Jmol script that loads the backbone (N, CA, C; Angstrom):
load data "model"
ATOM      1  N   MET A   1       0.822  -1.187   0.000  1.00  0.00           N
ATOM      2  CA  MET A   1       0.000   0.000   0.000  1.00  0.00           C
ATOM      3  C   MET A   1       0.867   1.252   0.000  1.00  0.00           C
ATOM      4  N   LYS A   2       1.964   1.219   0.809  1.00  0.00           N
ATOM      5  CA  LYS A   2       2.843   2.376   0.877  1.00  0.00           C
ATOM      6  C   LYS A   2       3.418   2.718  -0.501  1.00  0.00           C
ATOM      7  N   TYR A   3       3.838   1.690  -1.251  1.00  0.00           N
ATOM      8  CA  TYR A   3       4.484   1.922  -2.543  1.00  0.00           C
ATOM      9  C   TYR A   3       3.516   2.504  -3.560  1.00  0.00           C
ATOM     10  N   SER A   4       2.274   2.056  -3.563  1.00  0.00           N
ATOM     11  CA  SER A   4       1.308   2.590  -4.518  1.00  0.00           C
ATOM     12  C   SER A   4       0.966   4.038  -4.176  1.00  0.00           C
ATOM     13  N   LEU A   5       0.930   4.387  -2.899  1.00  0.00           N
ATOM     14  CA  LEU A   5       0.670   5.767  -2.494  1.00  0.00           C
ATOM     15  C   LEU A   5       1.839   6.664  -2.899  1.00  0.00           C
ATOM     16  N   ILE A   6       3.057   6.203  -2.693  1.00  0.00           N
ATOM     17  CA  ILE A   6       4.245   6.966  -3.088  1.00  0.00           C
ATOM     18  C   ILE A   6       4.272   7.128  -4.606  1.00  0.00           C
ATOM     19  N   GLY A   7       3.941   6.066  -5.333  1.00  0.00           N
ATOM     20  CA  GLY A   7       3.895   6.126  -6.791  1.00  0.00           C
ATOM     21  C   GLY A   7       2.850   7.119  -7.277  1.00  0.00           C
ATOM     22  N   ALA A   8       1.690   7.126  -6.654  1.00  0.00           N
ATOM     23  CA  ALA A   8       0.623   8.054  -7.036  1.00  0.00           C
ATOM     24  C   ALA A   8       1.031   9.499  -6.767  1.00  0.00           C
ATOM     25  N   ILE A   9       1.694   9.743  -5.658  1.00  0.00           N
ATOM     26  CA  ILE A   9       2.162  11.089  -5.338  1.00  0.00           C
ATOM     27  C   ILE A   9       3.216  11.535  -6.338  1.00  0.00           C
ATOM     28  N   ALA A  10       4.152  10.652  -6.671  1.00  0.00           N
ATOM     29  CA  ALA A  10       5.202  10.984  -7.639  1.00  0.00           C
ATOM     30  C   ALA A  10       4.606  11.260  -9.017  1.00  0.00           C
ATOM     31  N   LEU A  11       3.635  10.446  -9.435  1.00  0.00           N
ATOM     32  CA  LEU A  11       2.995  10.652 -10.728  1.00  0.00           C
ATOM     33  C   LEU A  11       2.239  11.981 -10.752  1.00  0.00           C
ATOM     34  N   GLY A  12       1.547  12.288  -9.661  1.00  0.00           N
ATOM     35  CA  GLY A  12       0.829  13.568  -9.574  1.00  0.00           C
ATOM     36  C   GLY A  12       1.779  14.747  -9.619  1.00  0.00           C
ATOM     37  N   ALA A  13       2.908  14.655  -8.949  1.00  0.00           N
ATOM     38  CA  ALA A  13       3.895  15.734  -8.952  1.00  0.00           C
ATOM     39  C   ALA A  13       4.492  15.910 -10.338  1.00  0.00           C
ATOM     40  N   ALA A  14       4.750  14.798 -11.026  1.00  0.00           N
ATOM     41  CA  ALA A  14       5.309  14.887 -12.378  1.00  0.00           C
ATOM     42  C   ALA A  14       4.297  15.508 -13.330  1.00  0.00           C
ATOM     43  N   THR A  15       3.027  15.170 -13.173  1.00  0.00           N
ATOM     44  CA  THR A  15       1.986  15.731 -14.041  1.00  0.00           C
ATOM     45  C   THR A  15       1.834  17.226 -13.805  1.00  0.00           C
ATOM     46  N   ILE A  16       1.918  17.668 -12.586  1.00  0.00           N
ATOM     47  CA  ILE A  16       1.814  19.098 -12.277  1.00  0.00           C
ATOM     48  C   ILE A  16       3.026  19.846 -12.807  1.00  0.00           C
ATOM     49  N   ALA A  17       4.207  19.258 -12.721  1.00  0.00           N
ATOM     50  CA  ALA A  17       5.432  19.923 -13.157  1.00  0.00           C
ATOM     51  C   ALA A  17       5.560  19.970 -14.671  1.00  0.00           C
ATOM     52  N   LEU A  18       4.923  19.060 -15.392  1.00  0.00           N
ATOM     53  CA  LEU A  18       5.062  18.981 -16.843  1.00  0.00           C
ATOM     54  C   LEU A  18       4.671  20.258 -17.579  1.00  0.00           C
ATOM     55  N   PRO A  19       3.511  20.877 -17.320  1.00  0.00           N
ATOM     56  CA  PRO A  19       3.192  22.098 -18.058  1.00  0.00           C
ATOM     57  C   PRO A  19       4.176  23.236 -17.805  1.00  0.00           C
ATOM     58  N   THR A  20       4.729  23.334 -16.621  1.00  0.00           N
ATOM     59  CA  THR A  20       5.713  24.370 -16.332  1.00  0.00           C
ATOM     60  C   THR A  20       6.957  24.171 -17.184  1.00  0.00           C
ATOM     61  N   HIS A  21       7.413  22.944 -17.302  1.00  0.00           N
ATOM     62  CA  HIS A  21       8.593  22.649 -18.108  1.00  0.00           C
ATOM     63  C   HIS A  21       8.320  22.937 -19.580  1.00  0.00           C
ATOM     64  N   ALA A  22       7.165  22.537 -20.090  1.00  0.00           N
ATOM     65  CA  ALA A  22       6.836  22.757 -21.497  1.00  0.00           C
ATOM     66  C   ALA A  22       6.760  24.251 -21.802  1.00  0.00           C
ATOM     67  N   GLY A  23       6.243  25.043 -20.880  1.00  0.00           N
ATOM     68  CA  GLY A  23       6.161  26.486 -21.090  1.00  0.00           C
ATOM     69  C   GLY A  23       7.532  27.129 -21.102  1.00  0.00           C
ATOM     70  N   ALA A  24       8.432  26.624 -20.282  1.00  0.00           N
ATOM     71  CA  ALA A  24       9.775  27.193 -20.223  1.00  0.00           C
ATOM     72  C   ALA A  24      10.529  26.982 -21.523  1.00  0.00           C
ATOM     73  N   ALA A  25      10.226  25.896 -22.243  1.00  0.00           N
ATOM     74  CA  ALA A  25      10.928  25.612 -23.494  1.00  0.00           C
ATOM     75  C   ALA A  25      10.553  26.605 -24.593  1.00  0.00           C
ATOM     76  N   GLN A  26       9.449  27.339 -24.432  1.00  0.00           N
ATOM     77  CA  GLN A  26       8.998  28.253 -25.458  1.00  0.00           C
ATOM     78  C   GLN A  26       9.295  29.708 -25.126  1.00  0.00           C
ATOM     79  N   GLU A  27      10.205  29.972 -24.207  1.00  0.00           N
ATOM     80  CA  GLU A  27      10.515  31.347 -23.845  1.00  0.00           C
ATOM     81  C   GLU A  27      11.219  32.100 -24.968  1.00  0.00           C
ATOM     82  N   GLY A  28      12.039  31.410 -25.745  1.00  0.00           N
ATOM     83  CA  GLY A  28      12.751  32.055 -26.836  1.00  0.00           C
ATOM     84  C   GLY A  28      11.926  32.060 -28.106  1.00  0.00           C
ATOM     85  N   GLY A  29      12.442  32.730 -29.114  1.00  0.00           N
ATOM     86  CA  GLY A  29      11.771  32.781 -30.402  1.00  0.00           C
ATOM     87  C   GLY A  29      12.458  31.891 -31.412  1.00  0.00           C
ATOM     88  N   THR A  30      11.778  31.632 -32.507  1.00  0.00           N
ATOM     89  CA  THR A  30      12.302  30.804 -33.582  1.00  0.00           C
ATOM     90  C   THR A  30      12.427  31.647 -34.836  1.00  0.00           C
ATOM     91  N   VAL A  31      13.542  31.519 -35.519  1.00  0.00           N
ATOM     92  CA  VAL A  31      13.742  32.167 -36.810  1.00  0.00           C
ATOM     93  C   VAL A  31      14.026  31.063 -37.816  1.00  0.00           C
ATOM     94  N   CYS A  32      13.150  30.928 -38.796  1.00  0.00           N
ATOM     95  CA  CYS A  32      13.337  29.955 -39.864  1.00  0.00           C
ATOM     96  C   CYS A  32      13.374  30.707 -41.181  1.00  0.00           C
ATOM     97  N   GLY A  33      13.967  30.094 -42.158  1.00  0.00           N
ATOM     98  CA  GLY A  33      14.009  30.766 -43.443  1.00  0.00           C
ATOM     99  C   GLY A  33      14.544  29.888 -44.542  1.00  0.00           C
ATOM    100  N   ARG A  34      14.807  30.566 -45.633  1.00  0.00           N
ATOM    101  CA  ARG A  34      15.333  29.896 -46.820  1.00  0.00           C
ATOM    102  C   ARG A  34      16.408  30.779 -47.422  1.00  0.00           C
ATOM    103  N   VAL A  35      17.503  30.138 -47.816  1.00  0.00           N
ATOM    104  CA  VAL A  35      18.573  30.819 -48.526  1.00  0.00           C
ATOM    105  C   VAL A  35      18.287  30.640 -50.013  1.00  0.00           C
ATOM    106  N   ASN A  36      18.154  31.734 -50.706  1.00  0.00           N
ATOM    107  CA  ASN A  36      17.848  31.688 -52.135  1.00  0.00           C
ATOM    108  C   ASN A  36      19.144  31.492 -52.922  1.00  0.00           C
ATOM    109  N   ALA A  37      19.639  30.258 -52.880  1.00  0.00           N
ATOM    110  CA  ALA A  37      20.866  29.887 -53.595  1.00  0.00           C
ATOM    111  C   ALA A  37      20.605  28.557 -54.288  1.00  0.00           C
ATOM    112  N   PRO A  38      21.275  28.290 -55.390  1.00  0.00           N
ATOM    113  CA  PRO A  38      21.077  27.004 -56.072  1.00  0.00           C
ATOM    114  C   PRO A  38      21.436  25.832 -55.162  1.00  0.00           C
ATOM    115  N   SER A  39      20.615  24.782 -55.210  1.00  0.00           N
ATOM    116  CA  SER A  39      20.885  23.613 -54.370  1.00  0.00           C
ATOM    117  C   SER A  39      22.229  22.982 -54.713  1.00  0.00           C
ATOM    118  N   SER A  40      22.670  23.126 -55.955  1.00  0.00           N
ATOM    119  CA  SER A  40      23.981  22.580 -56.324  1.00  0.00           C
ATOM    120  C   SER A  40      25.102  23.310 -55.575  1.00  0.00           C
ATOM    121  N   TYR A  41      24.928  24.617 -55.360  1.00  0.00           N
ATOM    122  CA  TYR A  41      25.912  25.402 -54.599  1.00  0.00           C
ATOM    123  C   TYR A  41      25.917  24.948 -53.138  1.00  0.00           C
ATOM    124  N   ILE A  42      24.736  24.787 -52.563  1.00  0.00           N
ATOM    125  CA  ILE A  42      24.631  24.348 -51.172  1.00  0.00           C
ATOM    126  C   ILE A  42      25.207  22.942 -51.018  1.00  0.00           C
ATOM    127  N   LEU A  43      24.915  22.057 -51.963  1.00  0.00           N
ATOM    128  CA  LEU A  43      25.439  20.701 -51.915  1.00  0.00           C
ATOM    129  C   LEU A  43      26.964  20.697 -52.023  1.00  0.00           C
ATOM    130  N   SER A  44      27.513  21.570 -52.878  1.00  0.00           N
ATOM    131  CA  SER A  44      28.979  21.622 -52.988  1.00  0.00           C
ATOM    132  C   SER A  44      29.611  22.075 -51.681  1.00  0.00           C
ATOM    133  N   LEU A  45      28.950  22.983 -50.958  1.00  0.00           N
ATOM    134  CA  LEU A  45      29.451  23.402 -49.644  1.00  0.00           C
ATOM    135  C   LEU A  45      29.349  22.266 -48.636  1.00  0.00           C
ATOM    136  N   GLU A  46      28.268  21.509 -48.706  1.00  0.00           N
ATOM    137  CA  GLU A  46      28.081  20.362 -47.804  1.00  0.00           C
ATOM    138  C   GLU A  46      29.175  19.323 -48.012  1.00  0.00           C
ATOM    139  N   LEU A  47      29.547  19.106 -49.253  1.00  0.00           N
ATOM    140  CA  LEU A  47      30.536  18.078 -49.563  1.00  0.00           C
ATOM    141  C   LEU A  47      31.973  18.551 -49.399  1.00  0.00           C
ATOM    142  N   SER A  48      32.170  19.851 -49.235  1.00  0.00           N
ATOM    143  CA  SER A  48      33.532  20.369 -49.090  1.00  0.00           C
ATOM    144  C   SER A  48      34.090  20.017 -47.713  1.00  0.00           C
ATOM    145  N   PRO A  49      35.411  19.941 -47.587  1.00  0.00           N
ATOM    146  CA  PRO A  49      36.015  19.604 -46.286  1.00  0.00           C
ATOM    147  C   PRO A  49      35.707  20.644 -45.199  1.00  0.00           C
ATOM    148  N   GLN A  50      35.449  21.881 -45.583  1.00  0.00           N
ATOM    149  CA  GLN A  50      35.180  22.932 -44.592  1.00  0.00           C
ATOM    150  C   GLN A  50      33.708  22.994 -44.181  1.00  0.00           C
ATOM    151  N   HIS A  51      32.824  22.291 -44.887  1.00  0.00           N
ATOM    152  CA  HIS A  51      31.384  22.322 -44.594  1.00  0.00           C
ATOM    153  C   HIS A  51      30.903  23.758 -44.405  1.00  0.00           C
ATOM    154  N   GLY A  52      31.014  24.569 -45.428  1.00  0.00           N
ATOM    155  CA  GLY A  52      30.650  25.977 -45.337  1.00  0.00           C
ATOM    156  C   GLY A  52      29.178  26.277 -45.487  1.00  0.00           C
ATOM    157  N   ASN A  53      28.312  25.252 -45.441  1.00  0.00           N
ATOM    158  CA  ASN A  53      26.882  25.489 -45.635  1.00  0.00           C
ATOM    159  C   ASN A  53      26.202  25.816 -44.306  1.00  0.00           C
ATOM    160  N   ILE A  54      26.611  26.904 -43.691  1.00  0.00           N
ATOM    161  CA  ILE A  54      26.024  27.287 -42.409  1.00  0.00           C
ATOM    162  C   ILE A  54      25.426  28.683 -42.487  1.00  0.00           C
ATOM    163  N   VAL A  55      24.497  28.917 -41.575  1.00  0.00           N
ATOM    164  CA  VAL A  55      23.905  30.233 -41.367  1.00  0.00           C
ATOM    165  C   VAL A  55      24.276  30.634 -39.945  1.00  0.00           C
ATOM    166  N   VAL A  56      24.717  31.879 -39.779  1.00  0.00           N
ATOM    167  CA  VAL A  56      25.120  32.390 -38.474  1.00  0.00           C
ATOM    168  C   VAL A  56      24.170  33.512 -38.073  1.00  0.00           C
ATOM    169  N   ALA A  57      23.692  33.467 -36.835  1.00  0.00           N
ATOM    170  CA  ALA A  57      22.879  34.547 -36.270  1.00  0.00           C
ATOM    171  C   ALA A  57      23.743  35.245 -35.224  1.00  0.00           C
ATOM    172  N   HIS A  58      24.120  36.485 -35.506  1.00  0.00           N
ATOM    173  CA  HIS A  58      25.034  37.232 -34.633  1.00  0.00           C
ATOM    174  C   HIS A  58      24.259  38.365 -33.947  1.00  0.00           C
ATOM    175  N   SER A  59      24.399  38.453 -32.618  1.00  0.00           N
ATOM    176  CA  SER A  59      23.798  39.540 -31.847  1.00  0.00           C
ATOM    177  C   SER A  59      24.881  40.203 -31.006  1.00  0.00           C
ATOM    178  N   ALA A  60      24.510  41.213 -30.260  1.00  0.00           N
ATOM    179  CA  ALA A  60      25.463  41.893 -29.384  1.00  0.00           C
ATOM    180  C   ALA A  60      25.971  40.957 -28.287  1.00  0.00           C
ATOM    181  N   ASN A  61      25.227  39.894 -27.998  1.00  0.00           N
ATOM    182  CA  ASN A  61      25.593  38.969 -26.923  1.00  0.00           C
ATOM    183  C   ASN A  61      26.231  37.671 -27.399  1.00  0.00           C
ATOM    184  N   GLY A  62      26.528  37.557 -28.693  1.00  0.00           N
ATOM    185  CA  GLY A  62      27.175  36.342 -29.191  1.00  0.00           C
ATOM    186  C   GLY A  62      26.602  35.899 -30.515  1.00  0.00           C
ATOM    187  N   GLU A  63      26.922  34.671 -30.878  1.00  0.00           N
ATOM    188  CA  GLU A  63      26.399  34.141 -32.129  1.00  0.00           C
ATOM    189  C   GLU A  63      26.116  32.653 -32.010  1.00  0.00           C
ATOM    190  N   VAL A  64      25.180  32.204 -32.831  1.00  0.00           N
ATOM    191  CA  VAL A  64      24.845  30.794 -32.944  1.00  0.00           C
ATOM    192  C   VAL A  64      24.827  30.460 -34.432  1.00  0.00           C
ATOM    193  N   SER A  65      25.011  29.186 -34.747  1.00  0.00           N
ATOM    194  CA  SER A  65      24.988  28.799 -36.149  1.00  0.00           C
ATOM    195  C   SER A  65      24.162  27.540 -36.329  1.00  0.00           C
ATOM    196  N   THR A  66      23.721  27.329 -37.549  1.00  0.00           N
ATOM    197  CA  THR A  66      22.980  26.129 -37.919  1.00  0.00           C
ATOM    198  C   THR A  66      23.304  25.801 -39.366  1.00  0.00           C
ATOM    199  N   ARG A  67      23.028  24.586 -39.761  1.00  0.00           N
ATOM    200  CA  ARG A  67      23.312  24.150 -41.126  1.00  0.00           C
ATOM    201  C   ARG A  67      22.162  24.507 -42.053  1.00  0.00           C
ATOM    202  N   VAL A  68      22.490  24.693 -43.312  1.00  0.00           N
ATOM    203  CA  VAL A  68      21.503  24.918 -44.358  1.00  0.00           C
ATOM    204  C   VAL A  68      21.220  23.568 -45.014  1.00  0.00           C
ATOM    205  N   ASN A  69      19.952  23.202 -45.098  1.00  0.00           N
ATOM    206  CA  ASN A  69      19.576  21.980 -45.811  1.00  0.00           C
ATOM    207  C   ASN A  69      19.791  22.193 -47.303  1.00  0.00           C
ATOM    208  N   VAL A  70      19.890  21.118 -48.062  1.00  0.00           N
ATOM    209  CA  VAL A  70      20.141  21.217 -49.499  1.00  0.00           C
ATOM    210  C   VAL A  70      19.041  22.020 -50.197  1.00  0.00           C
ATOM    211  N   ASP A  71      17.817  22.005 -49.665  1.00  0.00           N
ATOM    212  CA  ASP A  71      16.742  22.792 -50.276  1.00  0.00           C
ATOM    213  C   ASP A  71      16.800  24.268 -49.871  1.00  0.00           C
ATOM    214  N   GLY A  72      17.807  24.647 -49.069  1.00  0.00           N
ATOM    215  CA  GLY A  72      17.999  26.041 -48.680  1.00  0.00           C
ATOM    216  C   GLY A  72      17.352  26.439 -47.373  1.00  0.00           C
ATOM    217  N   THR A  73      16.627  25.546 -46.723  1.00  0.00           N
ATOM    218  CA  THR A  73      15.926  25.890 -45.485  1.00  0.00           C
ATOM    219  C   THR A  73      16.839  25.762 -44.264  1.00  0.00           C
ATOM    220  N   PHE A  74      16.508  26.522 -43.230  1.00  0.00           N
ATOM    221  CA  PHE A  74      17.239  26.486 -41.957  1.00  0.00           C
ATOM    222  C   PHE A  74      16.326  26.975 -40.849  1.00  0.00           C
ATOM    223  N   CYS A  75      16.676  26.693 -39.589  1.00  0.00           N
ATOM    224  CA  CYS A  75      15.921  27.183 -38.417  1.00  0.00           C
ATOM    225  C   CYS A  75      16.848  27.387 -37.224  1.00  0.00           C
ATOM    226  N   PHE A  76      16.611  28.468 -36.514  1.00  0.00           N
ATOM    227  CA  PHE A  76      17.213  28.714 -35.204  1.00  0.00           C
ATOM    228  C   PHE A  76      16.070  28.651 -34.198  1.00  0.00           C
ATOM    229  N   ARG A  77      16.251  27.942 -33.113  1.00  0.00           N
ATOM    230  CA  ARG A  77      15.208  27.833 -32.102  1.00  0.00           C
ATOM    231  C   ARG A  77      15.693  28.436 -30.785  1.00  0.00           C
ATOM    232  N   ASP A  78      14.743  28.937 -30.019  1.00  0.00           N
ATOM    233  CA  ASP A  78      14.984  29.449 -28.666  1.00  0.00           C
ATOM    234  C   ASP A  78      15.992  30.601 -28.648  1.00  0.00           C
ATOM    235  N   LEU A  79      15.803  31.575 -29.552  1.00  0.00           N
ATOM    236  CA  LEU A  79      16.657  32.765 -29.571  1.00  0.00           C
ATOM    237  C   LEU A  79      16.060  33.852 -28.684  1.00  0.00           C
ATOM    238  N   ALA A  80      16.912  34.583 -27.991  1.00  0.00           N
ATOM    239  CA  ALA A  80      16.470  35.709 -27.167  1.00  0.00           C
ATOM    240  C   ALA A  80      15.890  36.798 -28.055  1.00  0.00           C
ATOM    241  N   ALA A  81      14.988  37.586 -27.514  1.00  0.00           N
ATOM    242  CA  ALA A  81      14.342  38.662 -28.275  1.00  0.00           C
ATOM    243  C   ALA A  81      15.277  39.868 -28.348  1.00  0.00           C
ATOM    244  N   GLU A  82      16.272  39.764 -29.218  1.00  0.00           N
ATOM    245  CA  GLU A  82      17.203  40.854 -29.468  1.00  0.00           C
ATOM    246  C   GLU A  82      17.531  40.876 -30.955  1.00  0.00           C
ATOM    247  N   LEU A  83      18.134  41.921 -31.423  1.00  0.00           N
ATOM    248  CA  LEU A  83      18.429  42.059 -32.845  1.00  0.00           C
ATOM    249  C   LEU A  83      19.561  41.125 -33.257  1.00  0.00           C
ATOM    250  N   TYR A  84      19.326  40.339 -34.299  1.00  0.00           N
ATOM    251  CA  TYR A  84      20.318  39.429 -34.862  1.00  0.00           C
ATOM    252  C   TYR A  84      20.565  39.807 -36.319  1.00  0.00           C
ATOM    253  N   THR A  85      21.798  39.667 -36.750  1.00  0.00           N
ATOM    254  CA  THR A  85      22.115  39.717 -38.166  1.00  0.00           C
ATOM    255  C   THR A  85      22.337  38.279 -38.585  1.00  0.00           C
ATOM    256  N   VAL A  86      21.504  37.796 -39.489  1.00  0.00           N
ATOM    257  CA  VAL A  86      21.563  36.416 -39.950  1.00  0.00           C
ATOM    258  C   VAL A  86      22.287  36.415 -41.284  1.00  0.00           C
ATOM    259  N   THR A  87      23.373  35.646 -41.379  1.00  0.00           N
ATOM    260  CA  THR A  87      24.196  35.600 -42.586  1.00  0.00           C
ATOM    261  C   THR A  87      24.408  34.156 -42.996  1.00  0.00           C
ATOM    262  N   ALA A  88      24.173  33.875 -44.281  1.00  0.00           N
ATOM    263  CA  ALA A  88      24.425  32.537 -44.816  1.00  0.00           C
ATOM    264  C   ALA A  88      25.808  32.491 -45.445  1.00  0.00           C
ATOM    265  N   PHE A  89      26.443  31.345 -45.329  1.00  0.00           N
ATOM    266  CA  PHE A  89      27.745  31.092 -45.936  1.00  0.00           C
ATOM    267  C   PHE A  89      28.771  32.172 -45.585  1.00  0.00           C
ATOM    268  N   PRO A  90      28.946  32.508 -44.310  1.00  0.00           N
ATOM    269  CA  PRO A  90      29.832  33.624 -43.955  1.00  0.00           C
ATOM    270  C   PRO A  90      31.284  33.423 -44.374  1.00  0.00           C
ATOM    271  N   GLN A  91      31.735  32.178 -44.439  1.00  0.00           N
ATOM    272  CA  GLN A  91      33.122  31.933 -44.841  1.00  0.00           C
ATOM    273  C   GLN A  91      33.277  31.927 -46.353  1.00  0.00           C
ATOM    274  N   ALA A  92      32.318  31.310 -47.042  1.00  0.00           N
ATOM    275  CA  ALA A  92      32.440  31.147 -48.483  1.00  0.00           C
ATOM    276  C   ALA A  92      31.933  32.353 -49.273  1.00  0.00           C
ATOM    277  N   PHE A  93      30.826  32.942 -48.817  1.00  0.00           N
ATOM    278  CA  PHE A  93      30.199  34.015 -49.583  1.00  0.00           C
ATOM    279  C   PHE A  93      29.289  34.808 -48.655  1.00  0.00           C
ATOM    280  N   PRO A  94      29.801  35.802 -47.947  1.00  0.00           N
ATOM    281  CA  PRO A  94      29.064  36.454 -46.868  1.00  0.00           C
ATOM    282  C   PRO A  94      27.966  37.434 -47.277  1.00  0.00           C
ATOM    283  N   GLY A  95      27.605  37.523 -48.530  1.00  0.00           N
ATOM    284  CA  GLY A  95      26.633  38.519 -48.964  1.00  0.00           C
ATOM    285  C   GLY A  95      25.189  38.244 -48.612  1.00  0.00           C
ATOM    286  N   TYR A  96      24.835  37.000 -48.292  1.00  0.00           N
ATOM    287  CA  TYR A  96      23.457  36.664 -47.948  1.00  0.00           C
ATOM    288  C   TYR A  96      23.223  37.060 -46.492  1.00  0.00           C
ATOM    289  N   SER A  97      22.522  38.179 -46.253  1.00  0.00           N
ATOM    290  CA  SER A  97      22.393  38.675 -44.887  1.00  0.00           C
ATOM    291  C   SER A  97      21.073  39.420 -44.689  1.00  0.00           C
ATOM    292  N   LYS A  98      20.532  39.356 -43.453  1.00  0.00           N
ATOM    293  CA  LYS A  98      19.306  40.075 -43.105  1.00  0.00           C
ATOM    294  C   LYS A  98      19.262  40.244 -41.591  1.00  0.00           C
ATOM    295  N   SER A  99      18.683  41.356 -41.126  1.00  0.00           N
ATOM    296  CA  SER A  99      18.501  41.598 -39.691  1.00  0.00           C
ATOM    297  C   SER A  99      17.095  41.181 -39.278  1.00  0.00           C
ATOM    298  N   VAL A 100      16.994  40.599 -38.086  1.00  0.00           N
ATOM    299  CA  VAL A 100      15.708  40.113 -37.594  1.00  0.00           C
ATOM    300  C   VAL A 100      15.716  40.118 -36.070  1.00  0.00           C
ATOM    301  N   THR A 101      14.549  40.339 -35.470  1.00  0.00           N
ATOM    302  CA  THR A 101      14.384  40.232 -34.022  1.00  0.00           C
ATOM    303  C   THR A 101      13.362  39.142 -33.733  1.00  0.00           C
ATOM    304  N   PRO A 102      13.779  38.036 -33.106  1.00  0.00           N
ATOM    305  CA  PRO A 102      12.826  36.965 -32.768  1.00  0.00           C
ATOM    306  C   PRO A 102      11.793  37.436 -31.754  1.00  0.00           C
ATOM    307  N   VAL A 103      10.625  36.790 -31.768  1.00  0.00           N
ATOM    308  CA  VAL A 103       9.549  37.076 -30.827  1.00  0.00           C
ATOM    309  C   VAL A 103       9.323  35.816 -29.996  1.00  0.00           C
ATOM    310  N   ALA A 104       9.339  35.954 -28.686  1.00  0.00           N
ATOM    311  CA  ALA A 104       9.191  34.801 -27.791  1.00  0.00           C
ATOM    312  C   ALA A 104       7.936  34.002 -28.126  1.00  0.00           C
ATOM    313  N   GLY A 105       8.100  32.680 -28.266  1.00  0.00           N
ATOM    314  CA  GLY A 105       6.983  31.796 -28.525  1.00  0.00           C
ATOM    315  C   GLY A 105       6.466  31.828 -29.955  1.00  0.00           C
ATOM    316  N   LYS A 106       7.091  32.583 -30.839  1.00  0.00           N
ATOM    317  CA  LYS A 106       6.637  32.719 -32.228  1.00  0.00           C
ATOM    318  C   LYS A 106       7.747  32.300 -33.191  1.00  0.00           C
ATOM    319  N   THR A 107       7.361  32.095 -34.452  1.00  0.00           N
ATOM    320  CA  THR A 107       8.315  31.807 -35.514  1.00  0.00           C
ATOM    321  C   THR A 107       8.319  32.966 -36.492  1.00  0.00           C
ATOM    322  N   VAL A 108       9.474  33.541 -36.712  1.00  0.00           N
ATOM    323  CA  VAL A 108       9.668  34.599 -37.704  1.00  0.00           C
ATOM    324  C   VAL A 108      10.317  33.943 -38.916  1.00  0.00           C
ATOM    325  N   THR A 109       9.784  34.221 -40.097  1.00  0.00           N
ATOM    326  CA  THR A 109      10.286  33.631 -41.327  1.00  0.00           C
ATOM    327  C   THR A 109      11.007  34.700 -42.146  1.00  0.00           C
ATOM    328  N   ILE A 110      12.214  34.370 -42.611  1.00  0.00           N
ATOM    329  CA  ILE A 110      12.981  35.300 -43.443  1.00  0.00           C
ATOM    330  C   ILE A 110      13.488  34.582 -44.685  1.00  0.00           C
ATOM    331  N   GLN A 111      13.853  35.364 -45.668  1.00  0.00           N
ATOM    332  CA  GLN A 111      14.487  34.824 -46.881  1.00  0.00           C
ATOM    333  C   GLN A 111      15.793  35.563 -47.084  1.00  0.00           C
ATOM    334  N   LEU A 112      16.844  34.800 -47.297  1.00  0.00           N
ATOM    335  CA  LEU A 112      18.151  35.387 -47.547  1.00  0.00           C
ATOM    336  C   LEU A 112      18.434  35.308 -49.046  1.00  0.00           C
ATOM    337  N   ASP A 113      18.500  36.457 -49.678  1.00  0.00           N
ATOM    338  CA  ASP A 113      18.758  36.558 -51.108  1.00  0.00           C
ATOM    339  C   ASP A 113      20.202  36.949 -51.351  1.00  0.00           C
ATOM    340  N   PRO A 114      20.730  36.598 -52.518  1.00  0.00           N
ATOM    341  CA  PRO A 114      22.101  36.989 -52.828  1.00  0.00           C
ATOM    342  C   PRO A 114      22.218  38.504 -52.940  1.00  0.00           C
ATOM    343  N   PRO A 115      23.398  39.054 -52.668  1.00  0.00           N
ATOM    344  CA  PRO A 115      23.564  40.500 -52.812  1.00  0.00           C
ATOM    345  C   PRO A 115      23.327  40.890 -54.273  1.00  0.00           C
ATOM    346  N   ASN A 116      22.746  42.061 -54.451  1.00  0.00           N
ATOM    347  CA  ASN A 116      22.431  42.584 -55.782  1.00  0.00           C
ATOM    348  C   ASN A 116      21.516  41.645 -56.562  1.00  0.00           C
ATOM    349  N   GLY A 117      20.721  40.847 -55.839  1.00  0.00           N
ATOM    350  CA  GLY A 117      19.881  39.894 -56.554  1.00  0.00           C
ATOM    351  C   GLY A 117      18.455  39.925 -56.189  1.00  0.00           C
TER     352      GLY A 117
END
end "model"
wireframe off; spacefill off
backbone 0.3
color backbone group
């Protein structure tokens, strides 16, 4: 009897704590987008030894990076609500760039186009 009561209390505590944890995971914002570059170019970066197919989000407090899929899509999750400059292929071709401010709990969508394009 003692064990089933302890188990029920533990299960109840875990159920109560679950929504708090799920809400905490959504405090940051999400920035997703597409790099308007030929998939052959992105694939060549993927296959290169330097793996230059990345997108970097740089803010006053640091930077994070993510990979670009062959179809040109990418996502940053759980970013603080501050101004970021998002740049694709910063090592190989830094012209694909845009500024964005994530919104907590929301997804902001951007498109990175080539310079002069």
